[in-house]
N, C-alpha and C positions, 0 to 999 in steps of 0.2 A: 688677870687676862694675859699679861706677859709671861708669867710662869707657865700657864697652860700652853701658850704658843710655843715656848721653848721645849716643853715636854713633847708636844706633837712633832716638832722638828727633829728632836732626838730620836724618837721612835721611827720617823720617816727615814732618817739617815741609817739607823740600824737595819731597818727593813731593806733598804737598797743594798747595803753591804752584805746582809745575809742572802739576799736574792742573787747577788753576783757570785758569792762564794759557793752557794748550793743550787745554782740555777738549773743545773742538769738533773737535780732531784725532781723538780716540778715539770720540766720538759727538756728533751734532748732530741737532736736530729742526728741520725747516723750519717756519716759523710760518705762521699764517693772518693776513693783514692785513685791515683794514676794507675792505668793498666799495666805499665812497665815497671812498676816498683819491685824491687828485689825483697823487700821486707814489709810485713804488715804487722803492726802492734794490735793483737786481738785481745780486747778486754772481755773477760767472760762475765756474762750476766747469769747469776744464779737466782733461784726462787721465782716468784711471780712478779713481773714488772719491776717496780722500784723498791721492792722489799729488800732489807739488808743494806749494806754499804758498798755494794759492787761498783757504784758510780762515783765514789769519792775521788776527787782531783781530776775528773774527766771534764773537758778534753785537754786542758792545758798541760797535764803531765805528758800525755802522748805527743802533743805537738812540740813540746820543748825537747824531749829526749830524741825525737826523730830529727828535729832541726840540727841539734848538736851532732848526732850521728852522721847526718848528710855532710856537715862541714868538716868533721874530724876523721872520717873513714872513707874507704872506697866503696862502701855500700851505696847502691843506687836506691835512695829512699827519699821520700818527700815528707814535708811537715805534715801533710794530710794522710799519710800512710798508716791509718789505724781504722779499727772496725769494732763495733760492739757485737758480740756473738753470744746468743743464749747457749748455755751449757747443755740444754736438752736437745739442741739442734745438731744435725750432722755437719753443719757449717763449720764447727770447730776443727774439723779435720782439713779444712782448706788452708789453715794458717798454723805453721809449726811452732809459733811462740804465743803462749797464752798467759794472761795476767789476771790474778784474782786479788781483789781488794777487800779488806775487812772479813777474813774468814771466821772471825769471832762471832759474826752474825749469820753465818752460813749453815744451812741445814739442807744437805743434798738430797734430791729425789733419787729413786733407783735408776732412772734414766740418766741423770746427771752423773751418778757414780759410774755407770757403765761407760758413758762417753769419755769421762776423765781417764779411766783406766785404758780404754782402747786408744785414746790419744797418745798416751805415754808409750804403750806397747808398739805403736806405729812409728816411734821416734821423736815425738813432740817434747817440748820443754815448757814448764810452767813456773812462773814467778808468783809467789804468794807474799802479800805485803800488807802493811797498815793494820797492825793489831798488837795488843799488849795485855799483860796481866795473866794470872793463872786461870781465870774463868775462860777468857777468850782462847787461851792456849788449849785448854781442855776441849772446847768446842771444835777447834781446828783439828786436834788430834783424833777425835772421834770420827770426824768426816774422813780423814785420810786413812784411818784404819779400815774404813769400809771400802775405800778405793784400793788400798794396798794391804790386804790382810797378810800377805806373804813377804812384805818388805819392811825392813827396819828404817826408821828415821833416825839419822845421826847428826851430831853436832859438828859443824864444819870447822876446819882449822886453817891456819895461815899458809899451809903448803899445798892447798888444793890448786889444780891447774887452771881453774877458772880465773884466778888472779893474774895470770900471765897470757890470757888469750889475745888481748890487744894491748891494753895498758898494763904495765908492770906495777902492781899494787902491792905494797909491802904487807898490809894487814887486812884481813877480812873483817873490817869493823867500820861502821859509820854510826856515830852517836845519833840517837833519836832527835828529831827536830824539836820535840817538846818533852817535858819531864814525865816519864812513865814509871819512875821509881825503881828502876832496875836497868842493868846493862843490856844493850842491844846484842842479839845473838842470831847467828845464821844456822839453820838446819838444812839437811838435804835428804833426798830419796833418790836412789840410783835406779836405772832401768836394767833389763836383763843382761845388757852388755857391760854393766859395771860403770857406765857413764852417768853423771849427774842428770837427772831428768826433772826434778822439782827442787827449787830453792825457796826456802821459807825465811822471811825477814821478820823475826819476832822482836817484840819491844821496839819497833821501829816503823817508820813510814817513809820509805825511800821515795815513793811517788810524790810525796808532799814537797820534797826538795826540788824535784823536777818541775812541779807545778809552779813554784814560786821563785824559780831561779832568776827571773827577770825583775824581781821586786826586792827591796832592801829588808828582807824579813829574817833570813838565816845567815849565819856566818859563812864566809867564802869557802873555807876549807872543807867542811862537811858537805856543802852543796856541791863542790867540784868532785869530791870523792863519790858522792851518790851518782853523778852523771857518769864517771868513769866506770863504776861498777855496773851500771845499767848497760853501757856499751859492751862491756866484757861478757855480761849475761847473754846478750844478743849474739855476739860473736861465737861464744861457746855453743849456743843452741844451734847455730847455722853450721857448725863444723863438727859436731859430735853426734 
C-alpha cells in the first residue's frame, strides 16, 4: 500500500510539473497589451490550433525578454507586450517582429506561405528558433524554399551588424541549452534591400533561455548572451 501511494504521488508530482511546463499546450489565453507600447512580440501560430510546437516556451519567454528590454533599453515596452498571431491571418502585418518556434514541426499552408513572404516584403523581421538535427533542418528548409524561392539562405558570421545594434557582442554564438549533438549555428535570409529579414537559430533554443532566466536551470553566461542577442534582434528589426 505504501509503495502504491508513493507511486501515485510521484505521478501526481510529474503531472503537475508537466502541466506547468506545457500548460499552454492544453489552454492559453491571448493577452491584451498596453495600447501605447512601442513593440509587440508576435508569436506566429502555424497549422491548425495547437498542432506543432509553435507554443513552446509561451508565455514566459515573451514576458521575460520584454521585461529585460524594458529595463535595459529606451524602448517603451511592457512585460505583457506580446500576442499570438495565426500565420494565416492578416493580423501578422500589424506587428513587424514575428517569432516562429519549432519549424521542424511546421508545414505551411499556401496562405501561410503567401503571408510570410508578404510580411518580409513589407519590411518585417522574423526570428526562427527551437529546432535541431538534420531532419528538422530539412523540414525548415523546405518551408522556407516555398516562401523564398528566389532567395538564398546563408550562414551568418561574427561580422554581421546585428551584433552591434545595441549590445556589442563578440561572437554570433550561444550554446544550445541542451545537448543536440552538434554546434549551434545561425542562418539568415535577406530582404530586397539586402538587410537581414529572417534569422534562423539552428541546433538551439534561444527562447528556452528566456523562459527559464528566473530559474537556476542554465548557466549565467549563455543565458545572458541569449537575452542580449534577443534585444539586438529586436533593435535591428526596428531600425532596418
